[in-house]
C-alpha positions in Angstrom: 0.0 0.0 0.0 1.7 3.2 -1.2 0.9 6.6 0.3 2.2 10.1 0.3 1.8 13.5 1.9 1.8 16.8 0.1 1.4 20.5 1.0 -1.6 22.2 -0.4 -1.0 25.8 1.0 1.4 27.6 3.2 1.4 30.8 5.2 1.2 33.4 2.5 -0.6 36.7 1.8 -3.8 34.8 0.8 -3.6 31.3 2.4 -3.1 29.5 5.7 -1.1 26.2 5.9 -2.7 22.9 5.0 -1.6 19.5 3.7 -3.0 16.2 2.5 -2.2 12.6 3.2 -3.2 10.5 0.2 -3.8 6.8 -0.3 -5.2 5.1 -3.4 -8.6 4.9 -1.8 -8.7 7.8 0.6 -7.5 11.4 1.4 -7.1 13.2 4.7 -7.0 17.0 4.8 -5.4 19.0 7.6 -6.8 22.5 8.0 -9.0 24.4 5.6 -8.3 28.2 5.7 -9.5 30.7 3.2 -8.8 29.8 -0.4 -8.4 26.1 0.3 -10.9 25.1 -2.4 -9.5 27.5 -4.9 -6.0 26.1 -4.2 -7.2 22.6 -5.1 -8.3 23.9 -8.5 -5.1 25.9 -9.1 -2.8 23.0 -8.2 -4.8 20.4 -10.2 -5.4 18.4 -7.0 -8.3 16.1 -6.6 -10.5 16.2 -3.5 -12.4 13.0 -4.2 -12.3 10.2 -1.7 -11.7 12.6 1.2 -12.5 10.6 4.4 -11.7 13.0 7.2 -10.5 16.5 8.0 -8.4 17.6 11.0 -7.9 21.1 12.3 -5.1 22.4 14.4 -7.2 25.4 15.6 -10.9 26.2 15.7 -10.1 29.8 14.6 -11.1 31.7 11.5 -7.6 31.3 10.2 -7.8 27.5 10.1 -11.5 27.0 9.3 -12.8 29.8 7.1 -12.4 27.7 3.9 -14.5 24.9 5.4 -18.0 25.8 4.3 -17.1 26.2 0.6 -15.0 23.1 0.7 -17.7 21.0 2.4 -20.2 21.9 -0.3 -17.6 21.2 -3.0 -16.9 17.8 -1.5 -20.6 17.0 -1.3 -21.0 17.8 -4.9 -18.1 15.5 -5.7 -20.3 12.6 -4.3 -18.5 12.3 -1.0 -21.4 11.3 1.3 -19.7 10.9 4.7 -17.1 13.1 6.3 -15.6 13.3 9.8 -14.1 16.5 11.2 -11.7 16.6 14.2 -10.4 19.7 15.9 -10.1 21.7 19.2 -13.1 22.5 21.3 -15.3 25.0 19.4 -15.2 23.3 16.1 -18.8 22.2 16.2 -19.9 25.7 17.3 -18.0 27.3 14.4 -19.5 24.9 11.8 -23.0 25.3 13.3 -22.7 29.1 13.0 -22.5 28.6 9.2 -26.0 26.9 9.1 -27.7 29.8 7.3 -25.4 29.4 4.2 -23.8 26.0 4.4 -26.1 23.1 3.6 -26.0 19.8 1.7 -28.5 17.0 2.0 -26.3 14.5 0.1 -23.6 14.3 2.8 -23.4 13.4 6.5 -20.8 15.5 8.4 -19.8 14.5 12.0 -17.7 16.8 14.1 -15.6 15.7 17.0 -14.5 18.5 19.4 -11.3 17.4 21.2 -11.5 19.0 24.6 -8.3 20.1 26.3 -9.0 18.1 29.5 -5.5 18.0 30.8 -1.9 19.1 30.1 -0.8 15.5 29.6 -1.9 14.1 26.2 -3.5 10.7 26.2 -2.4 7.7 24.2 -5.7 6.8 22.7 -6.0 7.9 19.1 -8.7 10.4 18.2 -9.1 8.7 14.8 -8.2 5.4 13.3 -9.1 3.5 10.2 -7.4 1.0 8.0 -5.0 3.7 6.6 -4.0 6.0 9.4 -4.1 6.3 13.2 -4.1 9.9 14.5 -3.1 11.1 17.9 -4.0 14.6 19.0 -1.7 16.6 21.3 -3.1 19.7 23.1 -0.8 22.7 23.0 -1.5 25.7 25.3 0.3 29.0 25.9 2.0 29.2 29.2 -0.5 31.6 30.6 -3.4 29.3 29.7 -1.9 26.1 31.1 -2.2 27.5 34.6 -5.8 28.5 34.1 -6.9 25.3 32.4 -10.1 23.8 33.7 -9.3 20.2 34.5 -12.4 18.7 33.0 -15.0 20.0 30.6 -18.0 17.6 30.2 -18.7 17.3 26.5 -21.0 14.5 25.4 -19.8 14.6 21.8 -16.1 15.2 22.4 -13.1 13.0 22.0 -11.3 12.9 25.3 -7.5 12.8 24.9 -6.6 11.3 28.3 -8.8 8.3 28.1 -12.0 6.9 26.5 -14.2 6.5 29.6 -17.5 4.8 29.9 -19.8 7.1 31.7 -22.8 5.9 33.7 -26.1 6.5 32.0 -27.6 9.8 32.9 -31.0 9.7 34.6 -32.2 12.0 31.8 -30.9 9.8 29.0 -33.7 7.9 27.2 -33.8 4.1 27.4 -34.7 4.3 23.8 -33.9 7.4 21.6 -36.9 9.3 20.5 -37.5 11.0 17.2 -38.3 14.7 17.6 -39.8 14.9 14.1 -41.5 11.6 13.3 -42.3 12.7 9.8 -38.7 13.7 8.9 -36.9 11.8 6.2 -34.0 11.1 8.5 -34.7 11.3 12.3 -33.1 13.9 14.4 -32.5 12.3 17.8 -32.1 14.0 21.2 -31.9 13.0 24.8 -35.1 13.2 26.8 -33.7 16.1 28.8 -33.0 18.1 25.7 -36.4 17.2 24.2 -38.1 18.6 27.3 -36.1 21.8 27.0 -37.0 22.2 23.3 -40.7 21.6 23.9 -41.0 24.5 26.4 -43.1 27.3 24.9 -40.3 29.9 25.7 -37.4 27.7 24.5 -34.4 29.6 23.2 -31.1 27.7 22.3 -29.2 30.6 24.0 -30.5 29.4 27.4 -28.8 26.0 27.1 -25.7 25.2 29.0 -23.2 22.3 28.6 -23.6 19.5 28.0 -27.0 20.1 26.5 -25.6 23.0 24.5 -23.1 20.7 22.7 -25.9 18.1 22.1 -28.0 20.9 20.5 -25.2 21.9 18.2 -25.0 18.4 17.0 -28.7 18.5 16.2 -28.1 21.7 14.2 -25.3 19.9 12.3 -27.6 17.1 11.5 -30.1 19.6 10.1 -27.3 21.1 7.9 -26.0 17.8 6.5 -28.9 15.3 6.9 -27.8 12.8 4.2 -31.4 12.5 3.0 -30.7 12.6 -0.7 -28.2 9.8 -1.3 -26.7 9.5 -4.8 -27.0 5.8 -5.0 -30.7 6.0 -4.1 -31.3 8.6 -6.7 -29.6 6.4 -9.4 -31.8 3.4 -8.4 -35.0 5.4 -8.5 -34.4 7.5 -11.6 -32.0 5.6 -13.7 -29.1 7.2 -15.5 -29.6 10.9 -16.3 -27.3 13.5 -17.8 -25.7 16.1 -15.5 -28.2 18.8 -16.4 -31.2 16.6 -15.7 -29.7 15.5 -12.3 -29.2 19.1 -11.4 -32.6 20.2 -12.4 -34.2 17.4 -10.4 -32.2 18.5 -7.4 -33.4 22.2 -7.4 -35.7 23.4 -4.6 -39.0 24.6 -5.9 -39.3 27.1 -3.0 -36.0 28.6 -3.8 -37.0 29.3 -7.4 -40.3 31.0 -6.8 -39.6 33.3 -3.8 -39.4 36.9 -4.7 -40.0 40.3 -3.2 -43.7 41.2 -3.0 -43.2 44.9 -3.3 -43.3 47.7 -5.9 -43.0 46.0 -9.3 -44.5 42.8 -10.7 -41.5 40.5 -11.0 -41.9 37.5 -13.2 -42.1 34.2 -11.4 -39.2 31.8 -12.0 -39.9 28.5 -13.7 -40.9 25.8 -11.3 -38.6 22.8 -11.6 -39.0 19.2 -10.4 -38.7 19.2 -6.6 -36.2 17.1 -4.7 -37.1 15.0 -1.7 -38.4 17.3 1.0 -35.8 18.7 3.3 -35.7 17.5 6.8 -37.4 20.0 9.2 -34.6 21.5 11.3 -34.7 21.3 15.1 -36.6 23.9 17.0 -34.7 27.1 17.4 -32.5 26.4 14.3 -32.7 30.0 13.2 -32.2 31.5 16.6 -28.9 32.3 18.2 -26.8 29.2 19.2 -26.0 28.5 22.8 -23.0 30.5 24.0 -19.7 28.7 23.5 -17.6 28.8 26.6 -14.0 27.6 26.8 -12.2 26.2 29.9 -9.1 28.2 29.0 -9.0 31.9 29.6 -6.3 33.4 27.3 -5.8 35.9 24.6 -3.9 33.3 22.6 -5.4 30.3 20.8 -4.8 26.8 22.2 -4.0 24.4 19.4 -3.8 20.8 18.6 -0.8 19.1 17.1 -1.1 15.7 15.5 1.0 12.5 15.1 -0.2 10.4 12.2 0.8 6.8 11.8 0.4 5.1 8.5 -0.4 1.4 8.2 2.2 -1.3 8.9 3.0 -3.3 5.8 3.5 -7.0 5.9 6.8 -8.5 5.0 7.4 -10.1 1.6 5.9 -13.6 1.1 8.6 -16.3 0.7 7.2 -18.4 -2.1 10.1 -20.9 -2.0 9.6 -21.6 1.7 5.9 -22.0 1.2 6.4 -24.5 -1.6 8.8 -26.5 0.6 6.1 -26.7 3.3 3.5 -27.6 0.7 1.4 -24.5 1.2 -0.7 -23.4 -1.7 -3.9 -21.5 -2.6 -6.2 -20.4 0.3 -3.6 -21.4 2.9 -1.2 -18.9 1.5 -3.8 -16.2 1.7 -4.6 -17.1 5.4 -0.9 -16.8 6.3 -0.6 -13.5 4.5 -3.6 -12.3 6.5 -1.9 -13.3 9.7 -3.7 -16.6 10.4 -1.7 -19.7 11.4 -2.5 -22.9 9.4 -2.1 -26.6 9.8 0.0 -28.5 7.3 0.8 -32.2 6.9 4.4 -33.1 6.3 5.5 -36.5 4.9 8.7 -37.9 6.3 9.1 -41.2 4.6 6.1 -43.3 5.5 5.1 -41.1 8.4 2.8 -38.0 8.1 3.0 -35.4 10.8 0.8 -32.4 11.4 2.3 -29.1 12.4 1.2 -25.5 12.8 2.8 -23.0 10.5 3.0 -19.4 11.8 2.8 -16.4 9.4 6.3 -15.2 10.3 7.7 -18.5 8.9 6.9 -17.5 5.4 6.7 -13.7 5.7 9.6 -11.4 5.8 10.1 -8.8 8.4 7.2 -6.3 8.5 7.8 -2.8 7.2 7.5 -0.1 9.9 4.7 2.4 9.7 5.6 5.8 8.3 4.9 8.7 10.6 3.9 12.3 9.8 3.6 15.0 12.5 2.3 18.5 12.4 2.9 21.1 15.1 0.9 24.4 15.1 2.8 26.7 17.5 1.5 30.3 17.3 4.0 31.8 19.9 7.0 31.0 22.0 4.6 30.8 25.0 3.2 27.5 23.4 6.6 25.8 23.4 6.7 24.6 27.1 3.3 22.8 26.7 4.4 21.0 23.6 7.8 19.9 25.0 6.2 18.8 28.3 3.9 16.4 26.3 6.9 14.6 24.9 9.0 14.6 28.0 6.4 13.2 30.3 4.5 10.8 28.1 6.2 7.5 27.3 4.1 6.8 24.3 5.3 10.0 22.5 8.9 9.1 23.5 8.6 6.3 20.9 9.0 9.1 18.3 11.2 11.6 20.1 14.0 11.8 22.7 15.9 14.5 24.4 19.0 14.0 22.3 17.4 12.5 19.2 19.3 9.3 19.5 16.6 6.9 20.9 14.0 7.3 18.2 14.9 4.3 15.9 12.1 1.7 16.0 11.1 -1.4 14.1 7.5 -0.3 14.6 7.5 3.1 12.9 9.7 5.7 11.3 9.1 9.5 11.6 9.6 10.8 8.0 8.0 14.3 7.7 7.2 16.9 10.3 5.2 20.0 9.4 5.8 23.1 11.5 3.2 26.0 11.4 5.0 28.6 13.4 4.3 32.1 14.8 7.0 34.8 15.0 9.9 34.1 17.3 9.3 30.3 17.5 11.9 28.9 15.1 14.8 30.9 16.6 13.8 29.9 20.1 16.5 27.5 21.5 13.8 25.4 23.2 12.1 24.8 19.9 15.3 24.0 18.1 16.1 21.4 20.7 12.7 20.0 20.4 13.1 19.6 16.6 16.5 17.9 17.1 14.7 15.3 19.3 13.3 13.6 16.3 16.7 12.5 15.1 18.9 13.6 12.1 17.0 11.8 9.3 13.6 13.5 9.7 12.5 16.1 7.1 11.2 19.3 8.8 9.0 21.5 6.6 8.6 25.0 8.1 6.1 27.7 7.3 6.0 31.0 9.2 5.5 34.7 8.3 9.2 35.3 9.0 10.7 32.4 7.1 8.4 31.7 4.2 8.6 33.4 0.9 5.3 34.8 -0.5 5.1 33.5 -4.1 1.8 34.1 -5.9 -0.7 31.4 -5.1 -3.0 31.7 -8.0 -0.5 31.8 -10.8 -3.1 31.2 -13.7 -4.8 34.5 -12.8 -1.4 36.1 -12.2 -0.2 35.0 -15.7 -3.3 36.6 -17.2 -2.6 39.8 -15.2 1.0 39.8 -16.6 -0.4 39.9 -20.1 -3.0 42.6 -19.3 -0.3 44.7 -17.7 1.2 45.2 -21.1 -2.1 46.9 -22.0 -2.3 49.3 -19.0 0.2 49.1 -16.2 -2.0 51.1 -13.8 -5.3 49.5 -14.5 -3.9 45.9 -14.5 -1.0 45.9 -11.9 1.1 42.8 -11.3 -0.1 41.1 -8.1 2.2 41.6 -5.1 4.4 38.7 -4.2 7.9 37.9 -2.9 10.2 35.0 -3.6 12.5 36.0 -0.8 11.5 35.5 2.9 12.2 38.1 5.6 14.7 35.6 7.1 16.4 32.7 5.5 16.0 29.4 7.4 19.6 28.5 6.4 20.8 31.5 8.5 19.5 30.0 11.7 22.0 28.0 13.6 21.2 24.7 15.4 18.4 23.5 13.3 18.2 19.8 12.3 20.0 19.0 9.0 16.9 18.4 6.8 15.0 21.7 7.6 13.6 23.8 4.8 10.8 26.2 4.1 7.5 24.6 3.2 6.3 25.1 -0.4 2.8 24.6 -1.7 4.5 22.3 -4.3 6.1 20.0 -1.7 5.4 16.3 -2.2 6.8 13.5 0.0 6.3 9.9 -1.0 6.0 8.0 2.3 5.9 4.4 0.9 8.1 3.8 -0.8 9.9 6.7 0.8 11.5 9.5 -1.1 12.4 12.9 0.4 10.3 16.0 -0.2 10.4 17.3 -3.7 8.7 19.9 -5.7 5.7 18.4 -7.5 6.4 18.6 -11.3 2.7 18.7 -12.1 2.2 21.8 -9.9 5.3 23.5 -11.2 4.2 22.9 -14.8 1.0 24.8 -14.1 2.9 27.8 -13.0 3.3 30.2 -15.9 3.8 33.3 -13.7 7.0 33.0 -11.8 9.2 31.6 -14.6 8.5 34.8 -16.6 9.4 37.1 -13.7 12.5 35.1 -13.0 13.6 35.5 -16.7 13.4 31.8 -17.3 10.7 32.1 -20.0 9.7 35.1 -22.1 6.2 36.5 -22.0 4.8 35.6 -25.4 2.5 38.2 -27.0 1.2 37.3 -30.4 1.6 39.9 -33.2 -2.2 40.2 -33.5 -2.5 40.9 -29.7 0.4 43.4 -29.8 -1.4 45.2 -32.7 -4.6 45.4 -30.6 -2.6 46.7 -27.6 -0.9 49.4 -29.7 -4.2 50.5 -31.2 -5.9 50.7 -27.8 -3.1 52.8 -26.4 -3.2 55.1 -29.3 -6.9 55.6 -28.9 -6.6 56.3 -25.2 -3.8 58.8 -25.8 -5.8 60.6 -28.5 -8.8 61.0 -26.1 -6.5 62.2 -23.3 -5.2 64.9 -25.6 -8.6 66.4 -26.2 -9.9 69.2 -24.0 -11.7 67.6 -21.1 -13.3 70.6 -19.3 -14.0 70.3 -15.6 -13.5 67.0 -14.0 -16.7 65.1 -13.4 -17.9 64.5 -9.8 -16.2 61.6 -8.2 -13.6 61.2 -10.9 -10.9 60.2 -8.4 -13.1 57.7 -6.5 -11.4 54.4 -6.7 -13.2 51.2 -7.7 -11.2 48.0 -7.1 -12.9 44.8 -8.2 -11.2 42.2 -5.8 -13.4 39.3 -6.9 -15.6 39.2 -10.0 -16.8 35.6 -10.1 -20.1 34.0 -9.0 -20.9 31.1 -6.7 -17.4 29.4 -6.4 -13.9 30.7 -7.1 -12.2 29.7 -10.3 -8.6 29.9 -11.4 -9.2 33.2 -13.0 -11.8 34.8 -10.8 -12.4 34.9 -7.1 -15.9 35.3 -5.6 -17.5 38.7 -5.4 -16.0 41.7 -3.7 -15.6 45.3 -4.7 -13.7 48.0 -2.8 -14.7 51.6 -3.2 -12.1 54.2 -2.1 -13.3 57.7 -1.3 -10.3 59.9 -1.1 -10.2 61.9 2.2 -13.1 59.9 3.6 -12.6 56.2 3.8 -13.4 52.9 2.1 -16.5 50.8 1.4 -16.6 47.1 0.5 -19.6 45.8 -1.5 -20.0 42.1 -0.8 -17.1 40.2 0.8 -16.7 36.7 -0.6 -14.2 34.2 0.7 -10.6 35.3 0.0 -11.4 39.1 0.0 -8.5 39.8 2.4 -6.1 37.8 0.3 -7.1 39.7 -2.8 -6.5 43.0 -1.0 -3.1 41.7 0.1 -2.2 40.7 -3.5 -3.5 44.0 -4.9 -2.1 46.5 -2.4 0.7 44.4 -0.8 1.4 43.8 2.9 4.6 45.8 3.3 3.7 48.3 5.9 6.5 50.7 4.8 4.8 51.2 1.4 2.0 53.8 1.4 -1.6 52.5 0.7 -0.7 48.9 1.6 -3.4 46.4 2.4 -3.3 47.1 6.1 -3.8 50.9 5.4 -6.7 50.1 3.1 -8.3 47.8 5.7 -7.8 50.5 8.4 -9.8 52.9 6.3 -12.7 50.6 5.7 -15.7 52.1 7.4 -18.5 50.1 5.8 -19.0 46.6 4.5 -22.2 45.8 2.8 -23.2 42.1 2.3 -26.2 41.9 0.0 -27.6 38.5 1.2 -27.0 35.2 2.9 -25.6 33.2 0.0 -22.1 32.3 1.1 -20.2 33.6 -2.0 -21.2 37.2 -0.9 -20.0 37.2 2.7 -17.8 34.2 3.6 -14.7 36.4 3.6 -16.1 38.8 6.2 -14.9 37.0 9.3 -11.3 36.8 8.0 -11.4 40.5 7.2 -12.7 41.3 10.7 -10.0 39.0 12.2 -7.3 40.9 10.3 -8.8 44.2 11.4 -8.3 43.1 15.1 -4.6 42.7 14.3 -4.1 46.3 13.2 -1.6 48.1 15.4 -2.4 50.8 16.2 -6.1 50.0 16.0 -8.4 52.0 13.8 -9.7 55.3 15.2 -13.2 54.8 13.9 -15.8 52.0 14.0 -16.6 49.6 11.0 -20.3 49.4 10.1 -21.5 46.1 8.7 -24.7 46.5 6.8 -26.5 43.2 6.0 -29.4 40.9 6.8 -30.0 39.3 10.1 -28.5 36.0 9.1 -25.1 37.5 8.5 -25.1 39.5 11.7 -26.2 36.4 13.6 -23.4 34.1 12.5 -20.8 36.9 13.2 -22.1 37.1 16.8 -21.9 33.3 17.2 -18.4 33.2 15.7 -17.3 35.9 18.2 -18.0 33.3 21.0 -14.9 31.5 19.7 -12.8 34.3 18.5 -12.8 38.1 19.1 -13.6 39.8 15.8 -14.3 43.3 17.3 -18.1 43.2 17.7 -19.3 45.8 20.2 -15.8 46.8 21.2 -16.1 49.1 24.2 -13.3 51.3 22.8 -15.8 52.6 20.2 -13.7 51.5 17.2 -15.2 48.0 16.8 -17.8 46.5 14.5 -21.3 47.9 14.6 -24.3 46.1 13.1 -26.7 47.8 10.8 -29.7 46.0 9.4 -30.2 46.3 5.6 -34.0 46.1 6.2 -33.9 49.4 8.1 -32.3 51.3 5.3 -34.9 50.6 2.6 -35.0 53.4 0.1 -38.8 53.9 0.8 -38.3 54.4 4.5 -41.4 53.2 6.3 -40.2 53.8 9.9 -40.6 50.1 10.8 -39.7 46.6 9.7 -42.2 44.5 7.7 -43.9 42.1 10.0 -44.6 39.1 7.7 -43.5 37.4 4.5 -40.1 37.2 2.9 -39.1 40.7 3.9 -39.7 40.5 7.6 -36.5 40.9 9.7 -36.7 37.4 11.1 -35.9 37.8 14.8 -36.5 39.6 18.0 -32.9 40.2 19.3 -32.2 43.5 20.9 -29.5 44.4 18.3 -32.2 44.2 15.6 -33.8 47.4 16.9 -34.9 49.6 14.0 -34.1 53.0 15.5 -30.7 51.7 16.5 -29.9 50.7 12.9 -31.1 54.1 11.6 -28.9 55.9 14.2 -25.8 53.8 13.3 -26.4 54.4 9.6 -26.5 58.2 10.1 -23.2 58.0 12.0 -21.8 55.9 9.1 -22.9 58.4 6.5 -21.3 61.3 8.4 -18.0 59.4 8.7 -17.9 58.7 4.9 -19.3 62.0 3.7 -22.4 60.3 2.3 -25.7 62.1 1.6 -27.5 58.8 1.9 -27.0 55.0 2.0 -30.2 53.2 0.9 -30.9 49.5 0.4 -33.1 48.2 -2.4 -35.2 45.0 -2.4 -34.1 43.1 -5.5 -35.3 39.8 -7.0 -33.3 36.8 -6.1 -33.9 33.3 -4.6 -33.7 34.6 -1.1 -34.0 38.0 0.6 -31.5 40.1 -1.1 -30.7 43.8 -1.1 -29.0 46.1 -3.5 -27.6 49.4 -2.4 -27.5 53.0 -3.6 -24.7 55.2 -2.2 -24.9 59.0 -2.8 -22.1 61.2 -1.8 -22.2 64.9 -0.8 -19.7 65.7 -3.6 -22.4 64.8 -6.2 -21.4 61.3 -7.4 -23.4 58.1 -6.7 -22.8 54.3 -7.0 -25.6 51.7 -7.2 -24.9 48.1 -6.5 -27.3 45.3 -7.6 -26.3 42.4 -5.3 -27.7 39.2 -7.0 -30.9 39.8 -8.9 -33.0 39.5 -12.0 -33.6 42.8 -13.7 -35.8 44.8 -11.3 -37.5 48.2 -11.6 -36.8 48.8 -7.9 -33.1 49.3 -8.6 -33.9 51.5 -11.6 -36.0 53.8 -9.5 -33.8 53.9 -6.5 -30.6 54.4 -8.4 -31.8 56.8 -11.1 -29.0 58.9 -12.5 -26.2 56.9 -10.8 -22.6 57.8 -11.8 -21.7 54.1 -11.7 -24.0 51.0 -11.7 -22.2 47.9 -10.5 -24.5 45.1 -11.7 -24.2 41.3 -11.6 -24.0 39.7 -15.1 -23.9 36.0 -14.3 -25.1 34.7 -17.6 -24.4 35.3 -21.3 -27.3 36.7 -23.4 -28.1 33.3 -24.9 -28.6 31.9 -21.3 -31.6 34.1 -20.5 -33.8 31.1 -19.5 -31.1 29.8 -17.2 -30.7 33.3 -15.7 -34.4 33.5 -15.1 -34.4 30.1 -13.4 -31.6 31.1 -11.1 -32.8 34.6 -10.5 -29.7 36.2 -12.1 -29.2 38.6 -14.9 -27.6 38.3 -18.3 -25.0 40.7 -19.6 -27.5 42.4 -21.8 -30.1 42.7 -19.1 -27.6 44.3 -16.7 -26.6 46.9 -19.4 -30.3 47.6 -20.0 -30.9 48.3 -16.3 -28.0 50.9 -16.6 -29.7 52.5 -19.6 -33.1 52.6 -17.9 -31.6 54.4 -14.7 -29.5 56.6 -17.0 -26.3 55.6 -15.3 -23.1 57.1 -16.8 -21.1 53.9 -16.3 -21.9 50.2 -15.9 -19.4 47.9 -14.3 -20.4 44.2 -15.0 -19.4 41.6 -12.4 -20.3 38.3 -10.8 -19.7 36.2 -13.9 -20.5 32.6 -13.9 -17.8 30.0 -13.8 -19.0 29.0 -17.3 -17.2 32.1 -18.5 -14.0 32.1 -16.5 -12.1 34.7 -18.7 -13.7 37.2 -21.1 -17.5 37.5 -20.5 -19.3 36.8 -23.8 -21.6 39.4 -25.4 -19.7 42.5 -24.1 -18.1 43.3 -27.5 -21.4 42.9 -29.3 -23.1 45.1 -26.7 -20.4 47.8 -27.2 -20.9 47.8 -30.9 -24.6 48.6 -30.4 -23.9 51.4 -27.9 -25.2 54.8 -28.8 -23.7 58.1 -27.8 -26.1 58.5 -24.8 -25.7 55.0 -23.5 -23.5 54.4 -20.5 -19.9 53.3 -20.7 -19.8 49.5 -20.2 -16.8 47.9 -18.5 -16.4 44.2 -17.7 -14.7 43.7 -14.3 -11.6 41.6 -13.8 -10.0 40.6 -10.5 -7.4 43.0 -9.1 -8.2 45.8 -11.5 -7.5 49.4 -10.5 -10.3 51.8 -11.8 -11.5 55.2 -10.9 -14.8 56.7 -12.0 -12.8 59.0 -14.2 -10.9 56.2 -16.0 -13.7 53.7 -16.7 -14.1 55.2 -20.2 -10.8 53.6 -21.2 -12.2 50.1 -21.0 -14.3 50.6 -24.2 -11.0 51.1 -26.0 -9.4 48.1 -24.4 -12.2 45.6 -25.2 -10.7 44.3 -28.5 -7.3 43.7 -26.9 -8.9 42.0 -23.9 -10.9 39.7 -26.2 -7.8 38.9 -28.3 -5.7 38.2 -25.2 -8.2 35.6 -24.0 -8.5 34.1 -27.5 -4.7 33.6 -27.5 -4.8 31.7 -24.2 -7.8 29.4 -24.9 -5.7 26.3 -24.3 -5.5 27.2 -20.6 -9.3 27.2 -20.1 -10.5 25.4 -17.0 -13.2 23.5 -18.7 -16.9 23.3 -18.1 -17.0 23.4 -14.3 -20.1 25.6 -14.2 -22.4 22.8 -13.2 -20.5 22.3 -10.0 -20.0 26.0 -9.4 -23.7 26.8 -9.5 -24.5 24.4 -6.7 -23.5 26.8 -3.9 -26.3 29.2 -4.8 -28.8 27.5 -2.6 -31.1 28.6 0.3 -30.5 27.2 3.7 -32.2 29.6 6.0 -35.9 30.4 6.3 -37.3 33.0 3.8 -36.5 36.0 6.0 -32.8 35.8 5.1 
């Protein structure tokens, strides 16, 4: 049985560290930070046959790529998945319930509670391929405050697997809370009694019932009620489009806003099996998560992973001498002794043959370890685990000389390190304890270079940079770390910086090497290193020259007074829809108002990484990503679909790291579901909500800012606010929005009900300097937006589909390119920026050139958005001159197309929450 381990991501501007252990029949993923799913696509990796995932922290940094990856795995026909991580993992995943749902998969979480400083010797996970041991690592300040025992009915206890006496409240027979559910949700009698109270609120639950309730929520999110094999038996073979159509939810397709204009109803498609009714309180705030450790630093888990032992080689000659053939050979190979009859002259004797008589010496198990050490304060806890536990001394010794074993061999150790750890003499001594032959792969902010992660998009940007260096800047990256690992004395001999291309064959063993497949996909770095030229075809060069000539000619003409808002920056950070692709990240647009601050319109997964690549993270350079983040005063998330807000938590986490902190608050304008999950997530990690300093995160309800202010929320139907929490107060949101407008110099910030498959708002932003920006969110063409945004300087409108896909756009409540442009014409916008393109069109959106040819003098300027573009309101006109060159560029690189992955990509656009969100 051959197996390997390979790095997927490292610590970089836009990724957190993760790696994979791969067998022929299974994969095991460790960590899933932002951009994990997109990294799979970029590196050409296959996520199929994933059996389990392990997390070294339950923080945003290690888990924020999980919801997108889970839905991708489910769509890849993986129907069972186990997740292991520190206490809080279940809470974090349950907080995603409004936007993360798949009924074709069962996901089970296992929170590993830090019940003592001494790690146990029972594995937290074991199957036929790997056995995994979890080691709690706590900062020094936390270890002294550790609560010795936290009762957690669903947790994996490291110190021992104890059998507990039955609780008097536990049912003799589990009862089904919802007898008519396709798959029963089961709870203890005590929890059932709590949930049946007329005033039940999940927030009132305490441990262990709180953890049991979180598990019920997770069952509701991933109920495994639509099993692929059952669908095949019932329906027979169908094409992909038919399967997808059958799996759409009728309710999702027909919901639409009941106000103002008569929206056409979407086509009703064949319904899937009914979804399991969620447990009571599913849409209310989760029980508070409380940790036994009081510390500003995260406690982590490290893991030791043992591969399978491989039997020795079968000695055919010896077996023949003993007269062993057929099934008896198989029994010996499987470890079962057999009886054989041996003739000695006229006598026949019977003897037992042991497996070791015909099998060579077994091969030892290969071992991989991972240590996540955020600070030097974590080092004593880790070292103490190995010094005091005899089991872990099988892999490690004080001087590194006593680690040879016939049972196992440590081959690769991954180190995810914070600042100051690698140079610490205690940690260097710990590393040397594994012996001189182990390969140590290190990633840290100090010692890792920062090469570009998404090199396919980077290569495209290199080409566009030849057209306009300002509009299409080269993404920020660095091939040189701040400190070279080779300059640090005292490290073990085989220590090197981890690369996302590192691959280690464990059996048969070969040292870490750069994956040739991943390197072959990198067209970006070889050009910048001078190893390969940037190839520009003569036809493309001619288009570029003509475009530059046209722009120069226009710039030479008298321009008169500058139009209002000409210097307002518009930075499309992500321009794709539903799931990220190699060319486009999911939706996010940064608006920079000079002298006032920044606004972010939608905030898909990877938004921070895109900011870091666009503006750079070097704090000595003006207008770096940290400066831009510091100046963000408003983030607007249009609706609950994950591709529009899953980057929000990471952005807030990064904001908490600003030093000095911002001098002003950040206003998050969105629907209740988004605010709710942020509040639940803040139980596990401080993201600045309600910071008493006055510069934290302030919630504003989109519903309160409707452009036809009614003075109250709607009380029923799709557009009701959906809850009764104190922070939903209407007047409070109005007050906060007024403060926000003053801080940004806005005359008004209005929301607009648009027509999508869930409650979704667009936005109209009007500045006191006379310019305005309207943003559509996700929507079919709607008169509401036309009315509210009349006369906008810029309309940023989704254009998910090509013009020939109008029926598909209608079915999914999206707009075609032509429809988006038509909305701009109706509202008499001066400029239309098209974005949110389907993964069916990963490069140049179709129809744009044709639409430009039909444009009249009074029609708006139309510009297709591309990731990491630098625009201002005053330079958008250039795009019409660049369109022929853009189209030619993409024609020249057709051989690099990703293929038709649109079917998978569309699957994320699904409703999980009740209609109010």
